[in-house]
N, CA, C and O atoms as a MOPAC input file, in Angstrom:
PM7 MOZYME 1SCF
protein

 N     84.17900 1    79.16000 1   151.79000 1
 C     84.34000 1    78.38300 1   149.92300 1
 C     83.63300 1    79.35000 1   149.21600 1
 O     82.61800 1    79.80300 1   149.74500 1
 N     83.93200 1    79.70300 1   148.25800 1
 C     83.23800 1    80.38200 1   147.31000 1
 C     82.51600 1    79.84100 1   146.44100 1
 O     81.43400 1    80.29900 1   146.07500 1
 N     83.18700 1    78.51700 1   145.89800 1
 C     82.42200 1    77.83200 1   145.43900 1
 C     83.13700 1    76.58000 1   145.26200 1
 O     84.31000 1    76.31500 1   145.52500 1
 N     81.65600 1    75.42300 1   144.46400 1
 C     82.45000 1    73.65000 1   143.69800 1
 C     82.51400 1    73.81600 1   143.17300 1
 O     81.56000 1    73.25100 1   142.63700 1
 N     83.14900 1    74.49000 1   142.21100 1
 C     83.10600 1    74.32700 1   140.75100 1
 C     84.72700 1    75.06200 1   140.35900 1
 O     84.92600 1    76.23800 1   140.66600 1
 N     85.46400 1    74.50100 1   139.88800 1
 C     87.12700 1    75.26700 1   139.42700 1
 C     87.16100 1    74.97200 1   137.73900 1
 O     86.31100 1    74.30000 1   137.15500 1
 N     88.02200 1    75.45300 1   137.26800 1
 C     88.30200 1    75.09400 1   135.64900 1
 C     89.76400 1    74.78400 1   135.67700 1
 O     90.50400 1    75.52000 1   136.32900 1
 N     90.21400 1    73.81900 1   135.06400 1
 C     91.69900 1    73.34800 1   135.11000 1
 C     92.80400 1    74.88300 1   134.68100 1
 O     93.98300 1    74.95000 1   135.02800 1
 N     92.04700 1    76.02700 1   133.85000 1
 C     93.04000 1    76.93600 1   133.91900 1
 C     92.63300 1    77.96800 1   135.14300 1
 O     93.33700 1    78.96900 1   135.00200 1
 N     91.71700 1    78.11700 1   136.35700 1
 C     91.23900 1    78.14900 1   137.41600 1
 C     92.77300 1    77.65400 1   137.76100 1
 O     93.81300 1    78.29000 1   137.58600 1
 N     92.64600 1    76.65600 1   138.16900 1
 C     93.83800 1    75.82100 1   138.46900 1
 C     95.03200 1    76.08600 1   138.67700 1
 O     95.73600 1    76.22100 1   139.67800 1
 N     95.18000 1    76.14800 1   137.52400 1
 C     96.80000 1    76.21100 1   137.46300 1
 C     97.22800 1    77.67300 1   137.75100 1
 O     98.37600 1    78.04100 1   137.99900 1
 N     96.08900 1    78.46700 1   137.67700 1
 C     96.49600 1    80.30000 1   137.36700 1
 C     96.44100 1    80.78000 1   139.12600 1
 O     97.17700 1    81.72500 1   139.41300 1
 N     95.63000 1    80.18000 1   140.24000 1
 C     95.74100 1    79.65600 1   141.31200 1
 C     97.42000 1    79.24000 1   141.52000 1
 O     98.40300 1    79.88900 1   141.87600 1
 N     97.23400 1    78.03600 1   141.16900 1
 C     98.73500 1    77.30500 1   141.54700 1
 C    100.22600 1    78.47800 1   141.15500 1
 O    101.19100 1    78.63900 1   141.90200 1
 N    100.08200 1    78.93700 1   140.23800 1
 C    101.33600 1    80.46500 1   140.18400 1
 C    101.14500 1    81.41100 1   140.71800 1
 O    102.12100 1    82.01500 1   141.16100 1
 N     99.45200 1    82.09800 1   140.96100 1
 C     99.43500 1    83.06400 1   142.07900 1
 C    100.41700 1    82.98400 1   143.35400 1
 O    101.14000 1    83.89100 1   143.76600 1
 N    100.26900 1    81.63800 1   143.90100 1
 C    101.04200 1    80.92600 1   144.89000 1
 C    102.42000 1    80.27200 1   145.02400 1
 O    103.10400 1    79.89700 1   145.97600 1
 N    102.54800 1    80.28400 1   143.78200 1
 C    103.96700 1    80.24500 1   143.70700 1
 C    104.70300 1    78.82300 1   143.87700 1
 O    105.93100 1    78.74400 1   143.91700 1
 N    104.02700 1    77.93700 1   143.95500 1
 C    103.69000 1    76.57100 1   143.97400 1
 C    103.88400 1    75.81000 1   143.26300 1
 O    103.62800 1    76.23300 1   142.13600 1
 N    104.36100 1    74.42700 1   143.26000 1
 C    104.46800 1    73.06700 1   142.16100 1
 C    103.12000 1    72.25900 1   143.14800 1
 O    102.48200 1    72.34500 1   144.19700 1
 N    103.28700 1    71.48000 1   141.93200 1
 C    102.05300 1    70.49100 1   141.73200 1
 C    102.26300 1    69.53500 1   143.21400 1
 O    101.47300 1    69.06700 1   144.03400 1
 N    103.23500 1    69.53300 1   143.11600 1
 C    103.58400 1    68.57000 1   144.47700 1
 C    102.88100 1    69.17500 1   145.61500 1
 O    101.97100 1    68.58600 1   146.19700 1
 N    103.43400 1    70.73800 1   146.04700 1
 C    103.19500 1    71.48100 1   147.03700 1
 C    102.12600 1    71.58100 1   147.10900 1
 O    101.59300 1    71.54700 1   148.21800 1
 N    101.26500 1    71.77300 1   145.75900 1
 C     99.58300 1    71.86900 1   146.14400 1
 C     98.97400 1    70.37600 1   146.33600 1
 O     97.84400 1    70.31500 1   146.82100 1
 N     99.64400 1    69.15100 1   145.98800 1
 C     99.09400 1    67.93900 1   146.50800 1
 C     98.76800 1    67.67700 1   148.00300 1
 O     97.80800 1    67.18000 1   148.59200 1
 N    100.07800 1    68.26700 1   148.41700 1
 C    100.43500 1    68.42600 1   150.07700 1
 C     99.27000 1    69.04900 1   151.08100 1
 O     98.73400 1    68.66200 1   152.11900 1
 N     99.17300 1    70.08600 1   150.32500 1
 C     98.25000 1    71.24000 1   150.48100 1
 C     96.68600 1    70.53200 1   150.46900 1
 O     95.76600 1    70.91400 1   151.19100 1
 N     96.62600 1    69.71700 1   149.74800 1
 C     95.16400 1    69.58400 1   149.59100 1
 C     94.65000 1    67.79300 1   150.14800 1
 O     93.55400 1    67.25800 1   150.32200 1
 N     95.80900 1    67.41200 1   150.25600 1
 C     95.84800 1    66.01700 1   150.86300 1
 C     95.11800 1    65.28400 1   150.09400 1
 O     94.20500 1    64.49600 1   150.34100 1
 N     95.80700 1    65.75700 1   148.75300 1
 C     95.54200 1    64.54900 1   147.06400 1
 C     97.24700 1    64.45500 1   147.03900 1
 O     98.22800 1    65.01700 1   147.52700 1
 N     96.75200 1    62.90900 1   145.76100 1
 C     97.99800 1    62.60600 1   145.01000 1
 C     98.63400 1    63.42100 1   143.89400 1
 O     97.88500 1    63.99200 1   143.10100 1
 N     99.84300 1    63.51300 1   143.77600 1
 C    100.04400 1    64.32200 1   142.62600 1
 C     99.40900 1    63.85100 1   141.43800 1
 O     98.80500 1    64.53500 1   140.61100 1
 N     99.61500 1    62.52500 1   141.42900 1
 C     98.83600 1    62.34200 1   139.99000 1
 C     97.87400 1    63.03400 1   139.54500 1
 O     97.82400 1    63.49600 1   138.40500 1
 N     96.59900 1    63.22700 1   140.85600 1
 C     95.42800 1    63.36500 1   140.64900 1
 C     95.49500 1    65.19400 1   140.45200 1
 O     94.98400 1    65.88000 1   139.56700 1
 N     96.21000 1    65.55200 1   141.47700 1
 C     96.46000 1    67.26000 1   140.70500 1
 C     96.78200 1    67.44900 1   139.10200 1
 O     96.41600 1    68.44200 1   138.47400 1
 N     97.51800 1    66.35500 1   138.53100 1
 C     98.21100 1    66.32200 1   137.27400 1
 C     97.17000 1    66.34100 1   136.46500 1
 O     97.08900 1    67.12600 1   135.52000 1
 N     96.14600 1    65.35200 1   136.80600 1
 C     95.17800 1    64.76600 1   136.15400 1
 C     93.86300 1    65.99800 1   136.13900 1
 O     93.09200 1    65.87400 1   135.18800 1
 N     93.62100 1    66.94200 1   136.93600 1
 C     93.00500 1    68.25100 1   137.42400 1
 C     93.71600 1    69.09000 1   136.24700 1
 O     92.98600 1    69.38600 1   135.30100 1
 N     94.68000 1    69.38800 1   136.21400 1
 C     95.21900 1    70.15900 1   135.78200 1
 C     94.86800 1    70.42000 1   134.11700 1
 O     94.32400 1    71.21000 1   133.34500 1
 N     95.72100 1    68.94400 1   134.19700 1
 C     95.40800 1    68.57900 1   132.43900 1
 C     94.22900 1    68.66700 1   131.39900 1
 O     94.34900 1    68.83300 1   130.18500 1
 N     92.61800 1    68.46500 1   132.39700 1
 C     91.56000 1    68.22600 1   131.97900 1
 C     91.46700 1    69.63200 1   131.16400 1
 O     92.25900 1    70.57400 1   131.16500 1
 N     90.25000 1    69.46300 1   130.47500 1
 C     89.54100 1    70.41900 1   129.79400 1
 C     88.54800 1    71.08500 1   130.32100 1
 O     87.80900 1    70.30000 1   130.91500 1
 N     88.08900 1    72.44700 1   130.39700 1
 C     87.38500 1    73.39500 1   131.41300 1
 C     86.96900 1    73.11800 1   132.72600 1
 O     87.80000 1    73.33900 1   133.60700 1
 N     85.81000 1    72.66100 1   133.07200 1
 C     85.89200 1    72.66100 1   134.34200 1
 C     86.24400 1    71.24600 1   134.79400 1
 O     86.29500 1    70.35900 1   133.94200 1
 N     86.51600 1    70.94600 1   136.21300 1
 C     87.44200 1    70.07800 1   136.62800 1
 C     86.74300 1    69.10000 1   137.05900 1
 O     86.60200 1    69.05500 1   138.28100 1
 N     86.14100 1    68.10600 1   136.29400 1
 C     85.68300 1    66.82700 1   136.96900 1
 C     86.22500 1    65.38400 1   137.66900 1
 O     87.34500 1    65.01400 1   137.31900 1
 N     85.78000 1    64.88600 1   138.25200 1
 C     85.81100 1    63.87500 1   139.29800 1
 C     85.63300 1    63.67700 1   140.67000 1
 O     84.78700 1    64.48400 1   141.05300 1
 N     86.07200 1    62.91700 1   141.66900 1
 C     85.41900 1    63.08000 1   143.01700 1
 C     84.82000 1    64.49700 1   143.66300 1
 O     85.42200 1    65.56700 1   143.75300 1
 N     83.79400 1    64.26900 1   143.98300 1
 C     83.55500 1    65.19300 1   144.63300 1
 C     84.45900 1    65.91600 1   145.91800 1
 O     84.76100 1    67.08500 1   146.15400 1
 N     84.72300 1    64.65900 1   146.59600 1
 C     85.17900 1    64.98600 1   147.87900 1
 C     87.02800 1    65.29800 1   147.49200 1
 O     87.49900 1    66.11300 1   148.28600 1
 N     87.95000 1    64.83200 1   146.54300 1
 C     89.03700 1    65.56600 1   145.94100 1
 C     88.40000 1    66.49600 1   145.58200 1
 O     88.33800 1    66.94900 1   146.72500 1
 N     87.53800 1    67.62400 1   144.68200 1
 C     87.44500 1    68.53500 1   144.44500 1
 C     87.37600 1    69.94000 1   145.33000 1
 O     87.83000 1    71.04500 1   145.03100 1
 N     86.48600 1    69.42900 1   146.79600 1
 C     86.41100 1    69.81900 1   147.86300 1
 C     87.46200 1    70.01600 1   148.59300 1
 O     87.47600 1    71.06700 1   149.23400 1
 N     88.55300 1    69.15000 1   148.70800 1
 C     89.54700 1    69.26600 1   148.97800 1
 C     90.66400 1    70.54500 1   148.88400 1
 O     91.26000 1    71.34300 1   149.60700 1
 N     90.48100 1    70.08700 1   147.22300 1
 C     91.24500 1    71.08900 1   146.47500 1
 C     91.15400 1    72.61000 1   146.81300 1
 O     92.00300 1    73.41800 1   147.18900 1
 N     89.12400 1    72.76200 1   146.40200 1
 C     88.90400 1    74.24200 1   146.64800 1
 C     89.52300 1    74.57300 1   148.28300 1
 O     90.20700 1    75.56600 1   148.53200 1
 N     89.19400 1    73.69900 1   149.14600 1
 C     89.29900 1    74.26200 1   150.91500 1
 C     91.00400 1    74.28500 1   150.47500 1
 O     91.15200 1    75.48100 1   150.72300 1
 N     91.84900 1    74.01500 1   150.19000 1
 C     92.73400 1    74.32800 1   150.15000 1
 C     93.30000 1    75.19800 1   149.68900 1
 O     94.36900 1    75.49300 1   150.22400 1
 N     92.97700 1    75.75500 1   148.85300 1
 C     93.08400 1    76.96700 1   147.90600 1
 C     93.06800 1    78.35400 1   148.73400 1
 O     93.75300 1    79.35500 1   148.94200 1
 N     91.70000 1    77.69000 1   149.10300 1
 C     90.67700 1    79.11800 1   150.06800 1
 C     91.79900 1    79.43500 1   151.24400 1
 O     92.24700 1    80.56400 1   151.44700 1
 N     92.31100 1    77.83100 1   152.24900 1
 C     93.03700 1    78.47400 1   152.87900 1
 C     94.50600 1    78.69900 1   152.62500 1
 O     95.38600 1    78.37500 1   153.42300 1
 N     94.67900 1    79.18600 1   151.64500 1
 C     96.07800 1    80.12100 1   151.00900 1
 C     95.89900 1    81.00300 1   150.76300 1
 O     96.85000 1    81.78200 1   150.69700 1
 N     94.57600 1    81.45400 1   150.46900 1
 C     94.15300 1    82.62100 1   149.87700 1
 C     93.76400 1    83.00800 1   148.58400 1
 O     93.84800 1    84.18200 1   148.22500 1
 N     93.38900 1    82.20600 1   147.93300 1
 C     92.94400 1    82.13000 1   146.57300 1
 C     91.83200 1    82.84300 1   147.08400 1
 O     91.67500 1    82.79600 1   148.30400 1
 N     90.86200 1    83.62800 1   146.26800 1
 C     89.61700 1    83.58200 1   145.61700 1
 C     89.26200 1    83.37300 1   144.38900 1
 O     89.45700 1    84.25000 1   143.54700 1
 N     88.53200 1    81.88000 1   143.98400 1
 C     87.81000 1    81.56600 1   142.89500 1
 C     86.58200 1    82.80200 1   142.73100 1
 O     85.81300 1    83.22000 1   143.59700 1
 N     86.72200 1    83.23800 1   141.18000 1
 C     86.47400 1    84.43900 1   140.71600 1
 C     84.91000 1    83.35500 1   139.33500 1
 O     85.11900 1    82.98500 1   138.18000 1
 N     83.77100 1    83.22200 1   140.03700 1
 C     82.93200 1    82.55800 1   138.85300 1
 C     82.91200 1    83.06300 1   137.56000 1
 O     84.02500 1    83.39400 1   137.15100 1
 N     81.81100 1    83.25200 1   136.64600 1
 C     81.45000 1    83.11400 1   135.40500 1
 C     80.68200 1    84.37400 1   135.94600 1
 O     81.15800 1    85.46000 1   135.61400 1
 N     79.51400 1    84.37700 1   136.76600 1
 C     78.80900 1    85.65600 1   137.34000 1
 C     79.28900 1    86.52300 1   137.72900 1
 O     78.88500 1    87.68200 1   137.63800 1
 N     80.59700 1    86.00000 1   138.43000 1
 C     81.04700 1    87.38000 1   139.87400 1
 C     81.77400 1    88.77900 1   138.71500 1
 O     82.25200 1    88.86100 1   137.58300 1
 N     81.51100 1    89.53500 1   139.69100 1
 C     82.62600 1    91.07700 1   139.41700 1
 C     83.73500 1    90.97300 1   139.54100 1
 O     84.41900 1    90.83400 1   140.55400 1
 N     84.12000 1    91.06400 1   137.96300 1
 C     85.74200 1    91.48900 1   138.42400 1
 C     85.94200 1    92.00900 1   136.79700 1
 O     85.40400 1    91.75100 1   135.72000 1
 N     87.00100 1    92.86300 1   137.26300 1
 C     87.38600 1    94.18700 1   135.57800 1
 C     87.57500 1    93.47700 1   134.38600 1
 O     87.08400 1    93.95400 1   133.36300 1
 N     88.34000 1    92.17900 1   134.31700 1
 C     87.97300 1    91.23900 1   133.23200 1
 C     86.96500 1    90.61500 1   132.70700 1
 O     86.69500 1    90.47300 1   131.51400 1
 N     86.40000 1    90.23600 1   133.65400 1
 C     85.14000 1    89.54600 1   132.97300 1
 C     85.52500 1    88.37700 1   133.15500 1
 O     86.69000 1    88.11100 1   133.45100 1
 N     84.45900 1    87.36800 1   132.98300 1
 C     84.41600 1    85.89500 1   132.87200 1
 C     85.07900 1    85.16900 1   134.38500 1
 O     85.07800 1    85.78400 1   135.45100 1
 N     85.55800 1    83.92900 1   134.23800 1
 C     86.39700 1    82.82800 1   135.29100 1
 C     87.96300 1    83.93900 1   135.68200 1
 O     88.54900 1    84.82300 1   135.05800 1
 N     88.14600 1    83.29700 1   137.00400 1
 C     89.36600 1    83.81600 1   137.43000 1
 C     89.65100 1    83.32600 1   138.35600 1
 O     88.90400 1    82.49100 1   138.86700 1
 N     90.72700 1    83.63800 1   138.85400 1
 C     91.48400 1    83.55500 1   140.77300 1
 C     92.03800 1    84.80600 1   141.13300 1
 O     92.50200 1    85.49600 1   140.22600 1
 N     92.07100 1    85.21000 1   142.26700 1
 C     92.79700 1    86.40100 1   142.83300 1
 C     93.38500 1    86.05300 1   144.17100 1
 O     92.83100 1    85.10600 1   144.73000 1
 N     94.19500 1    86.50800 1   144.68200 1
 C     94.44200 1    86.87800 1   146.08900 1
 C     93.45000 1    87.49100 1   146.76900 1
 O     92.82100 1    88.42500 1   146.27400 1
 N     93.17300 1    86.92400 1   148.21600 1
 C     91.76700 1    87.20800 1   148.94500 1
 C     92.28500 1    88.85300 1   149.15600 1
 O     93.49600 1    88.92800 1   148.94700 1
 N     91.56900 1    90.38700 1   149.57400 1
 C     92.11800 1    90.97000 1   150.25800 1
 C     92.87500 1    91.20800 1   151.35800 1
 O     92.63500 1    90.48800 1   152.32700 1
 N     93.63900 1    91.94300 1   151.45600 1
 C     94.52900 1    91.71800 1   153.17600 1
 C     95.68900 1    91.20600 1   152.82100 1
 O     96.60800 1    91.58800 1   153.54600 1
 N     96.05900 1    90.31600 1   151.77900 1
 C     97.01300 1    88.93600 1   151.81800 1
 C     97.98300 1    89.61600 1   150.98800 1
 O     97.79600 1    90.47200 1   150.12300 1
 N     98.91900 1    89.15100 1   151.35200 1
 C    100.89700 1    89.47400 1   150.89200 1
 C    100.45400 1    88.49100 1   149.54300 1
 O     99.47700 1    87.74600 1   149.46900 1
 N    101.40300 1    88.72400 1   148.61200 1
 C    101.78600 1    87.47500 1   147.69800 1
 C    102.50300 1    86.42800 1   147.82600 1
 O    103.70800 1    86.60100 1   148.01200 1
 N    101.94200 1    84.98500 1   147.75800 1
 C    102.50000 1    84.40100 1   148.01800 1
 C    103.85800 1    83.73800 1   147.37400 1
 O    104.67200 1    82.97300 1   147.89100 1
 N    103.81100 1    84.25400 1   146.18400 1
 C    105.04500 1    84.25900 1   145.26400 1
 C    106.30200 1    85.47500 1   145.58700 1
 O    106.52100 1    86.56900 1   146.10800 1
 N    106.98900 1    84.16800 1   144.72400 1
 C    108.88600 1    85.22700 1   144.79800 1
 C    109.18600 1    86.21700 1   144.25400 1
 O    110.14400 1    86.88200 1   144.64700 1
 N    108.35800 1    86.60900 1   143.09000 1
 C    108.34900 1    87.50000 1   142.61400 1
 C    107.82800 1    88.66500 1   142.70300 1
 O    107.90700 1    89.47800 1   141.78200 1
 N    107.32400 1    88.86200 1   143.64000 1
 C    106.46900 1    89.93300 1   144.46600 1
 C    105.24300 1    90.34500 1   143.21700 1
 O    104.62400 1    91.40900 1   143.23800 1
 N    105.10500 1    89.55100 1   142.43500 1
 C    103.56000 1    89.73500 1   141.12200 1
 C    102.39100 1    89.60500 1   142.42000 1
 O    102.42800 1    88.78300 1   143.33600 1
 N    101.51700 1    90.51100 1   142.22900 1
 C    100.11800 1    90.15200 1   142.87800 1
 C     99.01200 1    90.56000 1   141.67200 1
 O     99.30200 1    90.89500 1   140.52400 1
 N     97.73900 1    90.44400 1   142.22000 1
 C     96.43200 1    90.75500 1   141.63900 1
 C     95.55300 1    90.05000 1   141.19100 1
 O     95.09000 1    89.29500 1   142.04600 1
 N     94.89600 1    89.91600 1   139.73600 1
 C     94.33200 1    88.90700 1   139.15900 1
 C     95.01600 1    88.40000 1   138.36000 1
 O     96.07600 1    88.70900 1   137.81700 1
 N     93.93700 1    87.07900 1   138.27200 1
 C     94.68600 1    86.36500 1   136.20400 1
 C     93.43600 1    85.91200 1   136.14900 1
 O     92.92500 1    85.19900 1   137.01300 1
 N     92.99100 1    86.23300 1   135.32000 1
 C     92.35300 1    85.43800 1   134.50800 1
 C     92.42800 1    83.69100 1   133.71000 1
 O     93.30300 1    83.31900 1   132.92800 1
 N     91.70900 1    83.19100 1   134.01000 1
 C     91.53800 1    81.61700 1   133.47000 1
 C     90.33600 1    81.30900 1   132.48800 1
 O     90.16500 1    80.16700 1   132.06100 1

């Protein structure tokens, strides 16, 4: 697991990269749909139950998402998400790459 902090923008971008909806993310992470909705609707860094955050981050990690923290080296700079190296895209439109968040 890359970090224990995720922003709402990173969460939405990660879900988009995977091509899944909030219900599917809730199933992957073992959280309720309303919990995922609250996390995505928050401003900035997602706050909440530490156990829920860890489940969410672990599920994204297992799905092949790498969280890019504020101090990490990335072409665009700043926070973001990307698919881990060597993984194909989970998206049906074939897009891959980094998504700034």
